[in-house]
C-alpha positions as CSV (number, residue, x, y, z in Angstrom):
1,M,-152.2,-195.6,264.1
2,S,-153.5,-193.0,266.9
3,I,-149.9,-192.7,268.0
4,K,-148.9,-191.8,264.4
5,M,-151.7,-189.4,263.7
6,K,-151.0,-187.7,266.9
7,T,-147.6,-187.5,265.9
8,I,-148.3,-186.1,262.5
9,G,-150.5,-183.4,264.4
10,L,-147.7,-182.3,266.1
11,V,-145.5,-182.1,263.8
12,A,-147.9,-179.9,261.9
13,G,-148.9,-177.9,264.6
14,A,-145.2,-177.0,265.5
15,V,-144.7,-176.1,261.3
16,T,-148.0,-174.5,261.5
17,A,-146.7,-172.5,264.5
18,A,-143.2,-172.0,262.7
19,I,-144.9,-170.5,260.1
20,T,-146.9,-168.2,262.3
21,S,-144.2,-167.0,263.6
22,M,-142.1,-166.3,260.4
23,G,-145.2,-164.4,259.0
24,H,-145.4,-161.9,262.2
25,A,-141.8,-161.8,262.1
26,Q,-141.9,-160.5,258.6
27,D,-144.9,-158.4,258.3
28,L,-145.0,-155.5,260.3
29,A,-148.3,-153.8,258.8
30,G,-149.8,-151.1,261.1
31,K,-146.6,-151.2,263.7
32,T,-144.6,-148.5,264.0
33,V,-140.8,-149.0,264.5
34,D,-138.7,-147.0,266.8
35,F,-135.3,-146.5,265.6
36,V,-133.5,-144.9,268.3
37,I,-130.2,-142.8,268.1
38,P,-128.3,-141.6,271.6
39,F,-127.7,-138.2,269.9
40,S,-129.7,-134.9,269.7
41,E,-131.7,-134.0,266.6
42,S,-129.1,-131.3,265.2
43,G,-126.3,-133.5,263.9
44,G,-125.1,-135.8,261.7
45,S,-126.6,-138.8,263.2
46,A,-130.1,-137.3,263.1
47,R,-129.3,-137.1,259.3
48,W,-128.5,-140.5,258.8
49,A,-131.4,-141.7,260.8
50,N,-133.8,-139.6,258.8
51,F,-132.3,-140.5,255.4
52,Y,-133.3,-144.3,256.0
53,A,-136.4,-144.0,258.3
54,P,-138.6,-143.4,255.0
55,L,-136.5,-146.3,253.1
56,L,-136.9,-148.5,255.5
57,S,-140.9,-147.8,255.7
58,E,-141.2,-148.6,252.1
59,A,-139.0,-151.7,251.8
60,L,-140.2,-153.6,255.2
61,P,-143.0,-156.0,254.9
62,G,-146.4,-154.1,256.0
63,N,-144.9,-150.8,255.1
64,P,-144.7,-149.7,259.1
65,T,-144.0,-146.5,259.9
66,V,-140.6,-145.9,261.0
67,V,-140.2,-143.0,263.4
68,V,-136.7,-141.8,264.6
69,R,-136.6,-141.1,268.2
70,Y,-134.0,-139.4,270.5
71,R,-132.4,-140.0,273.6
72,P,-129.4,-137.9,274.2
73,G,-126.7,-137.7,277.2
74,A,-123.3,-138.9,278.1
75,G,-122.0,-138.5,274.5
76,S,-124.6,-141.6,273.9
77,T,-123.6,-144.0,276.3
78,E,-126.7,-143.3,278.4
79,G,-128.5,-144.3,275.5
80,A,-126.7,-147.3,274.4
81,N,-127.0,-148.5,277.9
82,W,-130.4,-148.2,277.8
83,F,-130.5,-150.0,274.5
84,Q,-128.5,-152.8,276.2
85,E,-131.5,-153.5,278.8
86,Q,-134.3,-153.8,275.8
87,D,-135.5,-157.2,275.0
88,T,-138.1,-156.1,272.0
89,N,-138.1,-159.3,269.6
90,D,-140.3,-158.1,267.0
91,G,-138.2,-155.9,264.5
92,T,-140.2,-153.0,266.1
93,L,-137.0,-151.2,267.9
94,L,-133.6,-150.6,265.9
95,F,-130.6,-148.4,267.2
96,G,-128.1,-146.3,265.6
97,T,-124.6,-146.1,267.2
98,S,-121.7,-143.5,266.1
99,G,-118.1,-143.7,266.9
100,S,-119.4,-141.4,270.0
101,T,-120.7,-144.7,271.1
102,Q,-117.5,-147.3,269.9
103,F,-114.8,-144.9,271.6
104,P,-116.0,-144.9,275.2
105,Y,-116.4,-149.0,274.7
106,L,-113.1,-149.1,272.8
107,L,-111.4,-147.5,275.8
108,N,-112.9,-149.5,278.6
109,D,-115.0,-146.3,279.9
110,P,-116.7,-147.2,283.2
111,R,-120.0,-145.7,282.0
112,V,-120.0,-148.2,279.9
113,R,-122.6,-151.4,280.4
114,Y,-123.6,-152.2,277.0
115,E,-121.9,-155.0,275.2
116,Y,-121.7,-154.6,271.2
117,S,-121.3,-158.7,270.9
118,N,-124.6,-158.8,272.4
119,W,-126.3,-156.8,269.5
120,Q,-127.1,-157.7,266.0
121,P,-125.9,-155.5,263.3
122,V,-128.2,-155.1,259.9
123,L,-126.3,-152.3,258.7
124,A,-122.9,-150.3,258.9
125,S,-121.9,-147.0,256.9
126,G,-119.1,-145.5,256.4
127,T,-118.5,-141.8,256.8
128,G,-116.3,-138.9,256.4
129,G,-115.8,-135.4,258.7
130,V,-114.5,-132.1,257.8
131,V,-112.8,-129.4,259.9
132,Y,-113.8,-126.0,259.1
133,L,-112.6,-122.6,259.9
134,P,-114.2,-119.0,260.2
135,P,-113.7,-116.9,257.1
136,D,-110.7,-114.7,258.9
137,L,-108.5,-117.5,260.4
138,G,-109.3,-119.5,257.1
139,A,-107.9,-116.7,254.9
140,R,-104.3,-118.0,257.2
141,F,-104.8,-121.1,256.4
142,D,-102.7,-122.0,253.3
143,G,-103.0,-126.1,253.3
144,D,-100.8,-126.1,256.7
145,F,-101.4,-124.6,260.7
146,D,-97.9,-123.5,260.6
147,D,-99.3,-120.0,261.1
148,L,-102.1,-120.5,263.1
149,T,-100.1,-122.2,266.0
150,E,-100.0,-119.0,268.1
151,E,-103.9,-118.9,267.8
152,F,-106.2,-119.6,270.5
153,F,-109.2,-121.9,269.5
154,L,-112.3,-122.6,271.2
155,Y,-114.2,-126.1,270.3
156,G,-117.6,-127.3,271.5
157,S,-117.4,-131.0,271.8
158,Q,-119.6,-134.0,273.4
159,G,-116.4,-135.2,275.4
160,A,-113.0,-136.4,274.8
161,T,-113.9,-139.7,274.4
162,T,-116.9,-139.3,272.5
163,L,-115.8,-139.1,268.4
164,D,-114.6,-135.8,269.2
165,L,-111.3,-138.0,270.2
166,V,-110.4,-137.6,266.4
167,P,-110.5,-134.0,266.0
168,L,-108.9,-133.3,269.5
169,L,-106.1,-135.5,268.5
170,S,-105.9,-133.6,265.2
171,F,-105.5,-130.4,266.6
172,Q,-103.0,-132.0,269.1
173,M,-101.0,-133.2,266.4
174,L,-101.1,-130.1,264.6
175,G,-99.6,-128.0,267.5
176,L,-102.9,-126.3,267.7
177,Q,-103.9,-124.6,270.9
178,V,-107.5,-125.5,271.1
179,D,-109.7,-125.4,274.3
180,P,-112.8,-127.7,274.1
181,V,-116.1,-126.6,275.7
182,F,-117.5,-130.5,276.8
183,G,-121.0,-131.0,277.3
184,I,-122.9,-130.1,274.2
185,E,-125.3,-132.8,273.5
186,G,-124.5,-133.6,269.6
187,R,-122.1,-132.2,266.5
188,G,-125.1,-130.2,265.2
189,D,-124.7,-127.8,268.9
190,G,-121.2,-127.4,267.9
191,R,-121.8,-126.0,264.7
192,L,-124.5,-123.6,266.0
193,M,-121.9,-122.4,268.5
194,F,-119.6,-122.1,265.6
195,E,-122.6,-119.8,263.9
196,R,-122.9,-117.9,266.7
197,G,-119.3,-117.0,266.9
198,E,-118.9,-118.9,270.2
199,A,-116.3,-121.4,268.5
200,N,-113.9,-120.7,265.6
201,I,-112.9,-124.2,265.0
202,D,-115.4,-127.2,264.1
203,Y,-116.2,-130.4,262.3
204,Q,-119.2,-132.2,261.3
205,T,-119.8,-135.5,259.4
206,S,-120.0,-135.5,255.9
207,S,-124.1,-135.9,256.3
208,A,-124.4,-133.0,258.7
209,Y,-121.2,-130.7,256.6
210,L,-123.0,-131.4,253.4
211,K,-126.8,-129.9,254.5
212,S,-126.2,-127.2,257.3
213,V,-122.1,-126.2,256.8
214,V,-121.8,-126.4,252.7
215,P,-124.3,-123.3,252.4
216,L,-122.3,-121.8,254.8
217,V,-119.2,-122.0,252.7
218,D,-121.0,-120.9,249.8
219,Q,-121.9,-117.4,251.5
220,G,-118.2,-117.2,252.8
221,L,-118.8,-117.8,256.3
222,A,-117.0,-120.8,257.0
223,V,-113.5,-122.1,254.9
224,P,-113.2,-125.8,254.9
225,A,-109.0,-126.8,255.9
226,F,-109.4,-130.8,255.8
227,S,-111.0,-134.0,255.9
228,F,-110.3,-137.1,257.7
229,G,-109.9,-138.6,254.7
230,S,-110.8,-141.9,253.6
231,L,-109.4,-145.7,252.9
232,D,-109.0,-146.6,249.8
233,E,-109.2,-150.3,248.9
234,N,-105.8,-151.2,249.9
235,G,-105.9,-149.7,253.3
236,V,-104.1,-146.7,252.4
237,L,-105.3,-143.4,253.5
238,V,-106.3,-141.3,250.7
239,R,-108.5,-137.7,250.0
240,D,-112.7,-138.2,250.9
241,P,-114.1,-139.2,247.8
242,T,-117.3,-136.9,248.7
243,F,-114.5,-134.1,249.0
244,P,-112.2,-134.4,246.8
245,D,-110.9,-131.0,246.4
246,V,-110.5,-130.5,250.3
247,P,-107.3,-131.7,251.5
248,S,-107.0,-135.1,254.2
249,F,-105.5,-134.8,257.1
250,K,-102.4,-136.6,256.0
251,E,-102.0,-134.2,253.9
252,V,-102.3,-131.2,256.0
253,C,-99.4,-133.1,258.9
254,E,-97.4,-133.7,256.2
255,A,-97.3,-130.0,255.3
256,T,-97.5,-129.0,258.8
257,A,-94.0,-128.7,261.3
258,A,-95.3,-129.5,264.1
259,C,-97.3,-133.1,262.5
260,K,-95.9,-136.7,261.8
261,T,-97.5,-139.2,260.0
262,E,-95.3,-141.8,261.5
263,G,-94.9,-143.3,265.0
264,V,-97.3,-144.3,267.6
265,A,-99.4,-141.0,267.7
266,W,-100.0,-141.4,263.9
267,E,-100.8,-145.1,264.6
268,A,-103.6,-144.3,267.4
269,W,-105.1,-141.6,265.1
270,K,-105.4,-143.9,262.5
271,A,-106.6,-146.8,264.4
272,F,-109.5,-144.3,265.9
273,F,-110.1,-143.0,262.7
274,V,-111.2,-146.4,261.1
275,S,-112.9,-147.0,264.1
276,G,-114.9,-144.0,264.4
277,F,-115.3,-143.3,260.5
278,A,-114.8,-146.2,258.1
279,A,-117.7,-148.3,259.6
280,Q,-118.9,-145.3,262.0
281,K,-122.5,-145.5,262.3
282,M,-124.4,-148.5,262.4
283,V,-127.9,-150.1,262.8
284,Y,-128.5,-152.6,265.4
285,L,-131.2,-155.3,266.3
286,P,-131.4,-156.2,270.1
287,G,-130.1,-159.7,270.7
288,S,-133.5,-161.0,271.6
289,A,-134.7,-160.4,267.8
290,S,-135.0,-163.8,266.1
291,A,-132.8,-164.6,263.0
292,D,-136.0,-164.1,260.9
293,V,-136.4,-160.6,261.6
294,V,-132.5,-159.7,261.2
295,A,-132.9,-161.6,257.7
296,M,-136.0,-159.3,257.4
297,Y,-134.0,-155.9,257.6
298,E,-131.2,-157.5,255.8
299,K,-133.5,-158.0,253.1
300,A,-135.1,-154.7,253.8
301,F,-131.7,-152.8,253.3
302,R,-130.5,-155.3,250.2
303,T,-133.8,-153.6,248.8
304,I,-133.0,-150.0,249.4
305,F,-129.7,-150.2,247.7
306,A,-130.8,-151.7,244.7
307,R,-133.2,-148.8,244.6
308,P,-132.1,-147.0,241.3
309,D,-132.3,-143.7,242.6
310,F,-130.2,-144.8,246.2
311,A,-126.6,-144.1,244.7
312,G,-127.8,-140.5,244.2
313,L,-129.7,-140.1,247.2
314,A,-127.0,-141.5,249.5
315,A,-124.2,-139.0,247.7
316,T,-126.3,-136.1,248.1
317,E,-127.2,-136.8,251.8
318,L,-124.6,-138.7,253.3
319,G,-121.6,-138.9,250.7
320,V,-119.8,-141.5,248.6
321,Y,-119.0,-144.0,251.6
322,P,-120.0,-148.1,251.9
323,Q,-123.2,-149.2,253.2
324,L,-122.7,-152.5,253.8
325,T,-125.5,-155.4,255.4
326,G,-125.3,-158.9,256.0
327,D,-122.0,-160.3,256.6
328,G,-120.1,-157.2,255.6
329,G,-122.2,-155.1,258.2
330,R,-121.3,-157.9,260.8
331,S,-117.5,-158.1,259.6
332,A,-117.6,-154.1,259.9
333,S,-119.2,-154.0,263.1
334,D,-116.6,-156.2,264.3
335,Q,-113.7,-154.3,263.2
336,A,-115.4,-151.3,264.3
337,T,-115.3,-152.3,267.8
338,K,-112.1,-153.7,268.4
339,V,-108.5,-151.8,268.8
340,T,-104.8,-153.0,269.3
341,D,-103.5,-152.6,273.0
342,E,-101.1,-150.3,272.0
343,A,-103.3,-147.6,270.2
344,R,-105.6,-148.1,273.6
345,G,-102.9,-147.1,275.8
346,F,-101.4,-144.2,273.8
347,V,-104.9,-142.6,273.9
348,L,-105.4,-143.2,277.4
349,K,-102.0,-141.6,278.4
350,W,-103.2,-138.7,276.2
351,L,-106.5,-138.3,277.6
352,D,-105.2,-138.4,281.0
353,D,-101.9,-135.6,280.1
354,A,-104.6,-133.4,277.7
355,Y,-108.0,-133.3,279.7
356,G,-107.2,-135.3,282.7
357,V,-109.7,-138.0,281.8
358,K,-108.5,-141.1,283.8
359,L,-110.9,-143.9,282.6
360,Q,-108.6,-147.0,284.4
């Protein structure tokens, strides 16, 4: 009998411990959640993170304070390497990635010491991007770049293996003479170079474009040239639904004599576009976070998506793109962190030929 009672006591203790553990995992009252992004505070990732931070604070149990923290450096690899070493398991640490974090990983960049499969995705956000010109060059753009192939362009870049890979490859395919100024810490810094007249071509992801470039367009200080586009339900590249009046890169490529929408260059561009934009920004918990913490965040994001005002808020701040959690988020993360050997090989050769960047 005493053995039976002892067993019951042990079971009861285990159940109590599990309930207590679950309670802690699902109550962040009085705590601060650090939402770390590996970029400066002036770009699209900052805009995206600051959009979600207050919504998470409202949706998470206990209404913790969610603070966006910035760890820029090496095109985001420094911050990602830091996150790889973190073992916070109570839900008080989040990490936000972008295509600039995914591309070095896909290209086997030796600076990369992080492994996506070790992290736990709780949100995947699709986005877009728009390339724009100053008004004098914009006046010469008529749907193709044939009249601008002799122009000399300057472009502020975080690095050839960051998310800037997609616009840089776009420029190359269009036959443009673009000299990238490497070393900026975020796309917002590229926009500031444009505003100061230090660059005459730039691109911003949708959230930053909506917030910071649309006012320039309205003032006649910038002219949109093309968006990178979006994928429809059949995987076909179409116009970006957030910018339906702006032609897609595919349209501009088809209209420009030097550019082709077939062949290995096109397939490589599309592969990195999918990785860099269709599921460009993602939120991860450390691999050490418990299943209860993961479920807590997935529930919080579902609560955010279900808000009656969410669609309007997201369209204004982020654009019209999928926001995925749970199985959808995990699937998007998996797709965004894989690329074919052929596409990788083409891009590695192009990086070496165009910029002397050797990764292997």
